[in-house]
N, C-alpha and C positions, 0 to 999 in steps of 0.2 A: 735448590728450588724443586728439582725432580723428586728428591727424597721426601720433602714435605708433602707433595701431592700424593705419593704412595701411602704415606701414613694416614692422610685424611680419608682416602678411599677405603682403607682397610679398617677404619673405625667402625665398631659394631653398631653404634646408634645412628651414625650419620649416613653411612653408605655401605651397603652390603649387596654383593652380587647374588642374584636369584637364579637358581638352577631350573626354574619352572617357566621361564619366559617363552620357551618354545611351545608351551601348551596353549598359549593365547590364540584365540580364533576371532580376528576382527570381523569376519563375515557374519558371525552370530550376534554381534552387538547391535543394539538399537537404542539410541538415546532420545528418541522422539516421544516416548511415552512418559506418563506421569512417574516421577521419581519416588516410588513408594515400595516398601518391602512386599514381596509376593506372598508372604505368609501372614503378616500382621496388618498389611495395608497402611503402615505408618510411614510418614515421610522423614521421621527423625533418624538421623545417623544411618542413612541408607547407603548401601554399597552395591556395585554391579560386579558380578563374577565375569572376569574377562575370558573365561573358558567356555561358558555356556550362555552368557548374556543375561541370566536371571538376576533379579534384585533381592537383596537380603539386608536385614537390619543388624547393626552391631559389628564388633570386631573381637571383643573379649570372649573368654570362656562362657559357654552356655548361651551364646547368641546364635541367631539363625545363620549368619554368615560363617561363623566358626564351625557350627555343626555341619553345614554344607561342605566346607573344606575337608572335614574328616570323613564324611560319608561318600563324597563323590570324587575325592582326590583332586579337586579343583583348588588351586592355591593362590591365584593372583586376583586381587580385588581392587576396585577404584572407588574412592569416596565420592559420591555424586554431588556433594556440596563443596568440598575443598580441592577436588581433583588429585588428591594424594593417592598413591598406589601402594598397597601392602601385600605381603606374603603371609598367608595364614596356613596352619595354626601357629607358626613361629612368631607371627606378629611383629615383623620389622618392615620399615618403609623401604621401597625399592626405588633406586635412582638409575635410570638407563635412558639414553637418548632414543633408543628404539621405541620407547613408549610415548614419545612426544606426539605422533600422529593420533593416538587414541585420546590424549588430553585435548588436542586441538579439535577433534570431532565432538567431544563432550561439551566443550565450552570454547568456541572460536573467539579469538581476540584479534584486534586490529590496531596497528599503530596509525598515527596521522598520515604517515607516508603511504601505508597500505590503502587507506581510504581515498587518498588523493589519486591513486592509480586505478581505482575500480573502473572508472568510465573509459580508461585507455586500454583495458585488458583485452587481448585477442587470444590468450592461451586457454586451452581446454585443461580441465583438471581430471583426475582419475579417482574413482572410488575404490573401495577395498576389493571389488570384484573385477577391477581392470576396465570398467566401463567409463568412457569419457563423457564429460558434461561441462557446460559453460556456467561458471558461478553467476548467480543472479537470474539464471534462466532454467530453473529446476521445476519439475512437476510436483504438484501437491496432491496427496492422496484424498480422494473424495470419500469421506467417512459416512456416506449415505445422505445425499442432498445437502452437502456443505459446499458445493461449488460456488455459491454466491459469496461465501466467505473467502474462498481461495482466490477468486479473481480480484477482489478488493485488496487482499494482502499483496498480490503480485503487482498490481497497479501502484500501490503506495510504496512498494520496494524500489520503484523506478522514478521516484521523486527525490533527486539527490540530496537536497538539504534535510529532508525528513529522514531519509535513510542514514545519512552521515551522523545525525543527532543520535539515532538509536543504535548505531554501531559502537558508540562509546558509552559503556554502562555507567561511567561516573556522572553522566548527564542526568540520570534518573533513578539509579539504584537506591534502595532504602538506606543503605549504610552511609551514602554520600549525600544524595539530594533529598533525603527524608521523604521519598515517595511512598505513599501508602497504597497505591493502586497495583494490584497483582496483574491487572490487564496490561498496564504499561510495561511491566517486567517481562511478561510473556511475549508481547509484541517485539520488544528488543531482542529477546532470544530468537524469535522467528527471523528477524532481519539478519542477525548474525549467521544463522544457519543457511539462509538462502544465498548469501554472498560468500560462503566459505568454500575454499578449494580443498578442504580436508574432510569432506563428508564421507561417512562409511558407505552410504548409498547415494545414487544419483537422483533420488527423489526424497521428498520429505513428507512425513505425516504430521499434519497440524493438530495433533491430538490434544496437546496441552493447552494451546491457545483457544481451541474450540470449547474445551471444558470451561475455561475461565470466562469466555464470552457467554456461555450458557448461564453461569452463576451470576455474572455482572448484569446481564440483561433480564434476570429473573425468569429464565426459560423462554423469553420472547424469541431468541434465536438459539436453536438447538439442533442436534443431529436428528435426521429423519424427516424434517419438515422444510420444504423449499420456501424461500422468502424472497422478497424484492431486494435486490442487492443495493438499490439506492437508499432504501430505508435503513439497511444495515450500515452502509457507508456513513450516512448522516449521524446515526447513533454512535458509531465507532469513533468518528472524528471528535465528537463532543465529549465522549468518555475519555479519550486520550488527552484532550485539552484540559479537562478538569484533573485528570490523573497526574499530569506534570506540573500542576500548580497554576493553571490558567485561570484568569478572572474575566470580568466583563470588559476590562480595559483592552483597547486595541494593542495587538502585538505582545500580549502577556504570556503567550506560549508559542512553541515552535509550530503548532497547528495553525494558529491565527497568523503568524508571520509568513507562512507559506501560502495558505489558501484563502485568507479573508480579504474580501473587497467590500466596497460600499456602493449601494444603488439608491438613486433618488426616486421616490415614488410620489407621483402627483395624483391625488384622488379627486375625481370630478363628481359633483353632485348638483342636481337640479334645485334642491331645496336649501342648500347651504353653499357658502363660498368654497372654492377649491383649497385643499390642504396639501402641503408638501412636507414629506418626511425623508430622512436619510437612514437607511437600514443596512446593517452589515449582513454579508452572506458568505457561505462556504461553498455553495454551488448555485448555478443558475438553471432553472427549469425552462425548457423550450417546448412550446406546444406545436403539435403536428396538425396539418389540415385534415379534415374528416376523410375516412377511407371511402373511395368511390364505390357505388353500388353496381356499376356496370361490369360486364364480363367481356373478355376478348372474343375473337371470332371462333376460337376452339372451345369456348364455354368455360374457360378458367378465369379465376379472379385476376383482375388487373392490380399489380403491385406498383403504385405510383412512386415517383422519385421527386425529391425536393432539395434544392440547394440549402446548405447551412445558413447562408446569408438571408434567405427568405424567412426562416423561423427566428433568426436573430433580429428581425425587424421589431419584435416585441420590445427591444431595448433601445430603439432609436429616438425615444423622447416624443414621438408623434403618434404612433399607433396606439389605439385604445384597446385595452384588454378588459374583458368582462370577468369579474371575480365575484363569486358568491360567498358572503359571510353570513352563515345561517340562512335565513330566508331573504336576505337583502342582497340585491345585485348592485355592485359598484363598478364604476368605470375608472380604470387606472392607466397611467402612463409611466413608463420606466425609462430611465437613462442611467448608465453606469457613471459613477463619480470617480472611483479609484479602482484600478484593476490589480488583482493579486499577482504574485510571481507565478503561481500555478493556478490556472483557471479550470474549474470543473463544470462541464455542461451535462445536464440530465435531459435526455430526450423523452418526453412524457408519452409513453406508449400504452400504458395500461389504464383502463377505465373500469372501476368497480361499481356495482350496484348491489341490490339485495339478492339478486338471483345468480349472477355470473360475473366473471372477469373477461373483458374484451381487450384484445391487443390490436393496436394499429401497426401494420407491417410496413408502413411507408419507409422507403430507404432514403436516408439523409446523405447527400453528397457533400463531403467536407474536404478541405485541403489538409494534407499531411504537413505541409510547410507553409510559412508566410500567411497565416490567417490574420488579416488586417481588421482591427476593431476600432479604428479612429472614428468611424461614423456613429459609434455607439457609446462614446465616452464624452462626458460633459466638457472636459478639458483635454484636448488633444493637440497634436502638432498642426492640424488643420485650422483650429481656432486661433492659434498663435499668429498665423499670417495676417489675421484681420484685426489684431490688437493695436492700440495706440502706443506711443513710446512710454507714456506714464504707466499704462497697464503692463507693458513688458517689463519695466523696471521693478514694479511691485511684485510681479510673478517671479522674476529672477531672484529677488530677495527672499521670497518664500521657499525657493528651491535651494537656499543657502549659497546662491551665487552672488557675484559682485558686479555692479554696473559701472563702477568707477573706471574712467578711461575709455569707455565705449561711447562713441559719438554717433556713428551711423546706425539707422534703424535696422538695416539688414544684419549688422553685426550683433545687435541685441537679440534679433530673432534666432540667429545661429547659437548664441550663448544659452538662450532659454531651451531650445530644442536639444542641445547637447546634454542638459541636465534632466530633461523630462524622461520618465520611464517609457520604454518602447510600447507601442500598441500592436506589435506583431508577435504572433505566437506560433510555436511548432508543436505538433502532437507528440506526446510521450507515452500515452496508454489509451487503449480503446477497448471497452468492455461491451461484448455483444450478448444479446439474448436470443437463443434459438428456440423456436416453437417446437413442440413435439411433432414427429413426422405425420401423425394421423390428423393433425388439425387441418380442417378444410374438407375432410371427407364426410359426406352426409351422414353415414351410419354411426360415426363415432364422435363427430365434432361436438355433439350435444353434451357428452359425458366428459369432455376434456377441459381442463383449466389451463390456458396457455402459460400462466405464471407458475402454478404449482407443478405442472408436468413438463415444463421447458427446462433448458439447461443454459449455462453460461460458459463463455470462453473469453480470453483476453489477448490483445496484441500489444507487445512492447518491443522497443528497439535497442539493439546493442550500439551504443554511441561510438564505440571504437571503429566498428566496421560499417555502421549505418544499415545493418541487416535487421529486418523485422522478423519477429518470431510470434507464433501462435501457440498459446498454452491452454490446454483443456484437460483438467485433472492431471493424470500422469504423462500425458502426451505433449511433447515439445517438438515443434517443427518450424522450419523456415517458411516465410511467406513473402508475398510481394505487396508493396504499398497500394498498388492498383486494386488488390482484392480486399484490402481493409476498408476502402471507401464504399464498397457495395454490400457490406454486411449490415445486419440489423443492429446498428450501434445503439447502445443504451446509456452508457456513461463515457464521456470523453474527457481526458485530462490533457490540457495544453500548458506548455512552458513559455514564458515570456522571453523573447530574444534579448540579447545583451544590450543592444543600442538601437537608436532610430535610423542608423545609417543603412 
């Protein structure tokens, strides 16, 4: 057996020891940028030099990689598509376990066991410079006013079912799932990098996905122009939905299975009878009360605070909301019919007109744990207590339960509640918008746009330790739940609890 192994290793075509492995410099490698040749800018047959980190095309004689190997005496290259490593100009493939970290950094892979352990991880990883970082909690480079993209990517990376779907390329890669969307592929690559313990650096540059976002959105979202992160989130979720083959049918994609709920809208009119429709949603917009005009005793503006439950009254089925559709004002009442597994709230802070954008700085106080939405759902455990035995049996059947053998009404109520999805939610991500520091000063406030000149940051939690982290561009730091609730929250992502217990 040992003799056979030696013969295989000494075979010239299958395995050959490379004398140049000690010239590799991992610290100079950067796989975050577009995989194109630095000379021809072609993505075809691109290789990365593992000595200097530059990208070149080809491997055979007269190619740019071959020429670089001769001129610079850099001999070890990795194919950016196949992950195979070659020694040039001799042109043989190199097999060595010491090269595995580089392959993992280029294209992180996960087994189902790896994915199952992500939310239990307490261990810090180390990059090539020896700097420690926590996988999943890495800073994203701001490519000039792209922080609105970064905070959305971080928030979505902490939605476990969505993250787990994109950590397995066979779910969406063109070769397997016949996906035609480059945006879906780039998002999957970003998810795998963010959760990888094998990164060369403890930060990531979202260069490739931002480029693809620019192309897919026809330059609606691009480097150098600050945007409303809610507009980007809405566009991005819908593009991902279509990209993975989603249709108008409920549950046709991972996006809809995770985020889609149903809201019942009752439109009131004086000239016509009321109409009721049921509409799907991916997020709910919450309206803030008007900003007070009064100042405090020191002359500063009063920043009011309002509980989340107050702005949630919009969806209690009783409060009337005035909505303009063109020049017509309509009165509507909203109540939630079905709640999604992950519920996104948008706090409506910005008001635009022909002259300027105004921001409402009202602080919304929200619970980090145990947000109860039973009062805002058409069918909740509270309604079940008031149902008749016949209604309970019908509902139990619709929930795929069986009433056979259940005699007492209380037992029917327990059986129904056990099958009904929970109406309690825990926070998983909080995106904040910070106004520019000069807003509010009389001399400069006129020239400032709070949306264009502001910035974003995001809070996410490590489930294993329950520690909250604040991420803003490249900066990652621990924070306390008490501080999250007093920030100018803009987008909240809540996760439904496992049961009604």
